[in-house]
C-alpha positions as CSV (number, residue, x, y, z in Angstrom):
1,X,0.1,0.2,0.0
2,X,1.2,3.2,-1.1
3,X,1.3,6.3,1.4
4,X,0.3,8.9,-1.2
5,X,-2.8,7.0,-2.2
6,X,-3.4,6.4,1.6
7,X,-3.3,10.6,1.6
8,X,-5.1,11.1,-1.6
9,X,-7.9,8.7,0.0
10,X,-8.2,10.6,3.6
11,X,-8.4,13.8,1.9
12,X,-11.5,12.6,0.2
13,X,-14.9,13.9,1.6
14,X,-17.7,11.2,2.6
15,X,-19.2,9.2,0.7
16,X,-16.3,9.1,-2.2
17,X,-13.6,8.5,0.7
18,X,-15.2,5.5,1.9
19,X,-15.8,4.2,-1.8
20,X,-12.2,4.7,-2.8
21,X,-11.5,2.9,0.7
22,X,-13.4,-0.1,-0.7
23,X,-12.7,-0.3,-4.0
24,X,-9.2,-0.1,-3.2
25,X,-9.4,-2.8,-0.8
26,X,-11.0,-4.9,-3.7
27,X,-8.3,-4.3,-6.1
28,X,-5.6,-5.4,-3.2
29,X,-7.3,-8.1,-2.2
30,X,-7.8,-9.8,-5.5
31,X,-4.5,-8.9,-6.9
32,X,-2.6,-8.5,-3.6
33,X,1.2,-8.4,-5.6
34,X,-0.5,-5.6,-7.8
35,X,1.5,-2.2,-7.8
36,X,0.0,0.4,-6.6
37,X,0.7,4.1,-6.4
38,X,-0.7,7.9,-7.3
39,X,0.1,8.7,-10.8
40,X,-1.2,11.7,-12.4
41,X,-2.7,12.7,-8.9
42,X,-4.9,9.4,-8.4
43,X,-4.2,6.3,-7.3
44,X,-3.4,4.0,-10.2
45,X,-2.9,-0.3,-10.5
46,X,-0.7,-1.4,-13.1
47,X,2.0,-5.0,-13.4
48,X,5.4,-2.9,-12.9
49,X,6.4,0.3,-11.9
50,X,6.9,0.7,-15.7
51,X,3.4,0.4,-16.1
52,X,2.2,2.3,-13.0
53,X,-1.6,3.0,-14.1
54,X,-1.7,0.0,-16.6
55,X,-4.7,-1.4,-15.8
56,X,-6.9,0.3,-13.4
57,X,-7.3,3.9,-11.7
58,X,-9.6,5.3,-9.0
59,X,-11.0,8.8,-9.2
60,X,-13.2,10.9,-6.6
61,X,-15.1,13.6,-8.2
62,X,-18.1,15.5,-7.1
63,X,-20.6,13.2,-6.6
64,X,-19.1,9.6,-7.5
65,X,-15.9,7.8,-8.1
66,X,-14.6,6.6,-11.0
67,X,-13.2,3.0,-11.1
68,X,-11.3,3.1,-14.6
69,X,-10.2,0.4,-16.5
70,X,-7.5,0.0,-19.4
71,X,-8.9,-1.1,-22.6
72,X,-5.5,-3.0,-24.2
73,X,-6.6,-6.4,-25.2
74,X,-10.4,-6.1,-24.9
75,X,-13.2,-6.7,-27.5
76,X,-15.6,-4.4,-28.7
77,X,-18.1,-6.2,-26.4
78,X,-15.8,-6.2,-23.5
79,X,-15.4,-2.8,-23.9
80,X,-19.3,-2.3,-23.4
81,X,-18.9,-3.3,-20.2
82,X,-17.5,0.0,-19.3
83,X,-18.8,4.0,-19.5
84,X,-17.0,6.9,-21.0
85,X,-15.4,8.1,-24.0
86,X,-11.7,7.3,-23.6
87,X,-9.6,5.4,-26.2
88,X,-7.5,3.8,-24.0
89,X,-9.2,3.5,-20.4
90,X,-13.0,3.4,-19.5
91,X,-14.8,3.5,-16.2
92,X,-17.8,2.7,-14.2
93,X,-19.3,5.1,-11.7
94,X,-19.7,4.1,-8.2
95,X,-22.1,6.5,-5.8
96,X,-21.6,4.9,-2.4
97,X,-20.4,2.0,-0.3
98,X,-23.6,0.0,-0.7
99,X,-24.2,0.2,-4.0
100,X,-20.8,-1.5,-4.8
101,X,-21.3,-5.0,-6.4
102,X,-18.1,-6.8,-5.3
103,X,-18.4,-9.9,-7.2
104,X,-19.3,-7.7,-10.4
105,X,-16.2,-5.7,-9.9
106,X,-14.0,-8.5,-9.4
107,X,-15.2,-10.1,-12.5
108,X,-14.5,-6.7,-14.7
109,X,-10.9,-6.3,-13.1
110,X,-10.2,-10.2,-14.2
111,X,-11.4,-9.3,-17.9
112,X,-9.0,-6.8,-17.8
113,X,-6.2,-8.3,-16.2
114,X,-6.4,-11.3,-18.4
115,X,-6.3,-8.8,-21.7
């Protein structure tokens, strides 16, 4: 766990703080060896230090949190599981801890990890 990511999450307001904490926990529990660091101002997760934001990111916004996913290697159908217009990364929006579907998030994490 990266201290700068801790600081980022602590600075967030509720409920974004709690959502960030829970999403981070899901990522780190699913992939205990994943690289975590603050990159471009947000928590990012990747396979190596050279690819810090390679797979996932978490960013707190005004009324929700985006959990971002790399599109690299995904089919058009798989890319359709996510929101946004990004060419390399898209996201899902999470509005509260209660609305986090852990099984679905783990499923999405694994789809992206395998690509």
